matplotlib code that plots the C-alpha trace (Angstrom):
import matplotlib.pyplot as plt

x = [48.1, 45.6, 46.4, 49.9, 48.4, 46.5, 49.5, 51.7, 48.9, 48.7, 52.7, 53.1, 50.0, 51.3, 54.7, 53.4, 50.8, 53.6, 56.1, 53.7, 51.6, 55.0, 56.7, 53.6, 53.4, 56.9, 57.0, 53.8, 55.4, 58.5, 56.0, 54.6, 58.0, 58.5, 57.6, 55.8, 55.1, 59.0, 59.9, 57.3, 58.9, 62.0, 60.8, 60.2, 63.8, 66.0, 68.6, 68.1, 70.2, 68.4, 64.9, 65.3, 66.4, 63.1, 61.0, 62.3, 62.1, 58.4, 58.0, 59.4, 57.1, 53.8, 52.8, 50.4, 49.4, 49.8, 46.3, 46.3, 49.3, 47.5, 45.7, 49.1, 50.6, 47.8, 48.4, 52.3, 51.6, 48.9, 51.3, 53.9, 56.4, 59.1, 57.7, 60.8, 60.5, 56.8, 57.5, 60.2, 57.5, 55.0, 57.5, 58.9, 55.9, 54.1, 57.2, 59.1, 57.5, 59.7, 57.1, 57.0, 60.8, 61.2, 59.1, 61.0, 64.3, 62.9, 61.6, 63.7, 66.8, 68.5, 70.7, 67.7, 66.0, 68.9, 69.7, 65.9, 65.7, 68.9, 67.9, 64.4, 65.7, 68.3, 65.8, 63.1, 65.2, 66.8, 63.4, 61.6, 64.3, 64.2, 60.6, 61.1, 63.8, 61.9, 59.4, 56.5, 55.5, 53.1, 51.1, 49.5, 45.9, 44.6, 43.0, 41.6, 41.6, 40.4, 43.4, 43.2, 44.0, 47.6, 49.2, 50.3, 53.9, 55.1, 55.3, 51.8, 51.4, 47.5, 47.6, 50.3, 47.9, 45.1, 47.2, 48.3, 44.6, 43.7, 46.7, 46.0, 42.2, 43.3, 46.7, 46.5, 43.8, 45.9, 48.8, 46.7, 45.7, 49.5, 49.9, 47.3, 48.2, 51.7, 50.8, 48.8, 51.7, 53.9, 51.6, 49.9, 52.6, 55.2, 58.4, 60.0, 57.5, 58.5, 62.4, 61.9, 60.2, 60.7, 64.1, 66.3, 68.6, 66.4, 66.5, 63.1, 61.5, 62.1, 60.7, 57.7, 57.1, 57.1, 54.6, 52.5, 52.5, 51.6, 47.7, 47.5, 46.7, 48.7, 50.2, 53.7, 52.2, 50.7, 53.4, 56.2, 54.8, 54.1, 57.9, 59.1, 57.4, 58.2, 62.1, 61.9, 60.0, 63.1, 61.9, 64.8, 65.0, 65.3, 61.6, 60.1, 61.5, 60.5, 56.8, 56.9, 57.9, 55.5, 52.4, 52.7, 54.2, 51.5, 48.0, 44.8, 43.2, 46.1, 46.0, 42.6, 43.0, 46.2, 44.2, 42.1, 45.1, 47.6, 47.3, 47.8, 51.3, 52.4, 50.1, 52.0, 55.5, 54.5, 53.6, 56.9, 58.8, 57.5, 58.2, 61.9, 62.4, 60.9, 62.9, 66.0, 65.7, 65.0, 68.0, 70.4, 68.8, 69.7, 73.4, 73.8]
y = [85.5, 88.2, 89.7, 90.2, 91.8, 94.1, 95.4, 95.6, 97.5, 100.0, 100.2, 101.1, 103.5, 105.4, 105.9, 107.0, 109.2, 111.3, 111.2, 112.1, 114.9, 116.7, 116.4, 117.5, 120.7, 121.7, 121.2, 123.1, 126.0, 125.8, 125.2, 128.8, 130.4, 129.4, 131.7, 129.4, 132.0, 132.7, 128.9, 128.7, 131.5, 129.8, 127.0, 129.1, 130.2, 127.7, 125.8, 121.9, 121.4, 124.4, 123.6, 119.8, 120.9, 123.4, 120.4, 118.1, 120.8, 121.2, 117.4, 117.8, 120.5, 119.4, 116.3, 114.5, 111.0, 109.9, 110.8, 114.5, 115.4, 115.4, 118.9, 120.3, 118.6, 120.1, 123.4, 123.3, 122.3, 125.2, 127.4, 126.0, 125.1, 122.8, 119.4, 117.7, 119.4, 118.6, 114.9, 115.1, 116.3, 113.9, 111.1, 112.5, 114.3, 110.9, 109.1, 112.2, 114.1, 115.4, 114.0, 110.6, 110.3, 111.4, 108.6, 106.3, 107.2, 106.7, 103.3, 102.0, 103.7, 107.0, 105.0, 103.7, 107.0, 108.7, 106.1, 105.9, 109.7, 109.9, 107.1, 108.3, 111.9, 110.9, 108.0, 110.8, 113.2, 111.0, 109.6, 113.1, 114.4, 111.2, 111.4, 115.1, 114.0, 111.1, 113.9, 112.7, 116.5, 115.8, 113.2, 115.6, 116.5, 120.0, 120.0, 123.0, 122.9, 125.5, 126.6, 126.6, 129.1, 130.4, 129.9, 133.5, 133.2, 133.9, 132.6, 131.7, 129.2, 129.1, 128.4, 125.5, 124.1, 124.3, 122.7, 119.9, 119.0, 118.7, 116.5, 114.3, 113.9, 112.9, 111.0, 109.7, 107.1, 105.5, 105.5, 103.6, 101.2, 100.3, 100.2, 97.6, 95.4, 95.6, 94.2, 91.4, 90.5, 90.4, 88.4, 85.9, 85.6, 83.1, 84.6, 81.4, 81.9, 85.5, 84.7, 81.6, 82.8, 86.5, 87.1, 85.2, 86.4, 85.5, 88.2, 88.0, 89.0, 92.6, 93.2, 90.9, 93.2, 96.3, 94.7, 93.6, 97.3, 99.3, 98.2, 99.0, 102.4, 102.6, 105.7, 105.8, 106.7, 103.2, 101.4, 102.5, 100.6, 97.4, 97.7, 97.9, 94.6, 92.8, 93.8, 92.7, 89.3, 88.6, 90.1, 91.3, 95.3, 95.0, 93.7, 95.7, 99.2, 98.1, 97.3, 100.6, 103.1, 101.2, 101.2, 104.9, 106.0, 104.7, 103.4, 102.3, 105.4, 107.6, 106.1, 106.8, 110.2, 110.4, 109.0, 112.4, 114.7, 112.1, 110.1, 106.2, 106.4, 108.6, 106.9, 103.5, 105.3, 106.4, 102.9, 101.6, 104.3, 103.8, 100.1, 100.8, 103.4, 100.9, 98.0, 99.9, 101.0, 97.9, 96.2, 99.0, 98.3, 94.5, 95.2, 97.7]
z = [151.1, 150.8, 154.0, 152.4, 149.5, 151.4, 153.6, 150.8, 148.7, 151.9, 151.9, 148.3, 148.0, 151.1, 149.9, 146.4, 147.7, 149.8, 146.8, 144.3, 146.3, 147.3, 143.9, 142.0, 144.1, 143.7, 140.0, 139.6, 141.3, 138.9, 136.0, 136.7, 136.4, 132.9, 130.1, 127.6, 125.0, 124.9, 124.6, 121.6, 119.8, 119.7, 118.2, 114.9, 114.5, 116.3, 114.8, 115.1, 118.6, 120.2, 118.7, 119.6, 123.3, 123.8, 122.4, 125.2, 127.9, 126.6, 127.0, 130.6, 131.8, 130.3, 132.4, 129.7, 129.0, 125.4, 124.4, 126.0, 124.2, 120.6, 121.0, 121.8, 119.0, 116.7, 117.9, 117.3, 114.0, 113.2, 114.4, 111.7, 114.1, 112.3, 112.0, 113.5, 116.6, 116.9, 116.4, 118.9, 121.7, 120.4, 121.2, 124.5, 126.3, 127.3, 128.6, 130.0, 133.0, 136.1, 138.7, 137.3, 136.7, 140.4, 141.5, 139.1, 140.8, 144.3, 143.2, 140.7, 141.6, 140.3, 137.9, 136.2, 136.2, 134.5, 131.9, 130.9, 130.8, 128.5, 126.2, 125.7, 124.9, 122.4, 120.5, 120.4, 118.9, 116.4, 115.2, 115.0, 112.6, 110.7, 110.0, 109.3, 106.7, 105.2, 104.3, 106.5, 107.0, 103.7, 105.7, 108.1, 107.8, 108.2, 111.5, 113.5, 117.4, 119.9, 122.1, 126.0, 128.5, 128.8, 132.1, 133.7, 134.7, 138.2, 141.5, 142.4, 145.4, 145.3, 141.6, 142.1, 144.9, 142.5, 139.8, 142.2, 143.2, 139.7, 138.9, 141.7, 140.8, 137.0, 137.5, 141.2, 140.6, 138.0, 140.3, 142.9, 140.3, 139.7, 143.5, 143.4, 140.8, 141.7, 145.3, 143.5, 141.4, 144.4, 146.7, 144.1, 141.3, 142.4, 142.2, 140.5, 137.7, 136.9, 137.1, 135.0, 132.0, 132.2, 134.1, 131.5, 128.7, 125.9, 123.5, 121.9, 125.4, 124.8, 121.1, 122.5, 125.4, 123.3, 121.0, 124.0, 125.6, 122.5, 122.6, 126.1, 127.7, 130.9, 132.0, 133.5, 136.9, 136.7, 135.3, 137.8, 140.9, 138.6, 137.2, 141.0, 141.8, 138.5, 138.9, 142.7, 141.7, 139.1, 135.7, 133.8, 133.5, 129.7, 128.8, 131.9, 130.4, 127.0, 127.9, 130.2, 127.2, 124.7, 126.9, 127.6, 124.3, 122.4, 122.9, 120.8, 122.1, 121.0, 117.7, 117.1, 117.7, 115.6, 112.6, 112.8, 112.1, 110.4, 107.0, 107.6, 106.3, 109.5, 111.8, 110.9, 111.0, 114.5, 115.6, 114.5, 115.9, 119.4, 119.0, 117.8, 120.9, 123.1, 121.9, 121.8, 125.5, 126.7, 124.8, 126.1, 129.7, 128.8, 128.1, 131.0]

ax = plt.figure().add_subplot(projection="3d")
ax.plot(x, y, z, "-o")
ax.set_aspect("equal")
plt.show()
């Protein structure tokens, strides 16, 4: 069994390494061509549709985990950007990343990646504007944070290479951890167990998976190889997507950081929103 686990791990890790490195380098090149300052300016005077679209674009081109999103959220709030746009970015940034979505398409199928992307975009926009309409902007604390270096736009292969190396150092270990966990599940956990208890049509598995995922601190890059194995072993796609979104959209470390910039009312609304996004997404995948 352990021999099979080892070779499964090597196979998954090798495939992920090639995909991740190539995709990261290409996207780093593309990011250098995006004028961030102009994108941010549009968030001050845009209508709801344009502003929401720009917030989603920022979420795509900023590969953050849930915790590293917070400093940028603080910066956006300090610049007095519209609260609904900031909330859309807060929900979308950890769960929408071009590199990881490409990996998702390669491992889980492009239909799954497309549906996942559309669902998370729509729900992030809806909940972001809902929180604005309900007046949660008053629950933001006055926090100051130092801004980082601005990226110089333009085609810069050397800079793209450096950014790819940095991203490999920070994100790649989580990818390998996910590959290891996935290979262990594949080799050690009986297929019958997963298909019997997690592969059925019980509706309550989806919200339960969403609740279980929230306290965890798992990057989307870690969850994708795990999700691939769980689906292959017979786990229903609905709960897999629910735990994937909830574990990457929120975490205990992130909640701690949010407590420093949000009052408890808004922190609670954030957690409830992540639960709703992951549960609704899982439910849609359940029916699709």
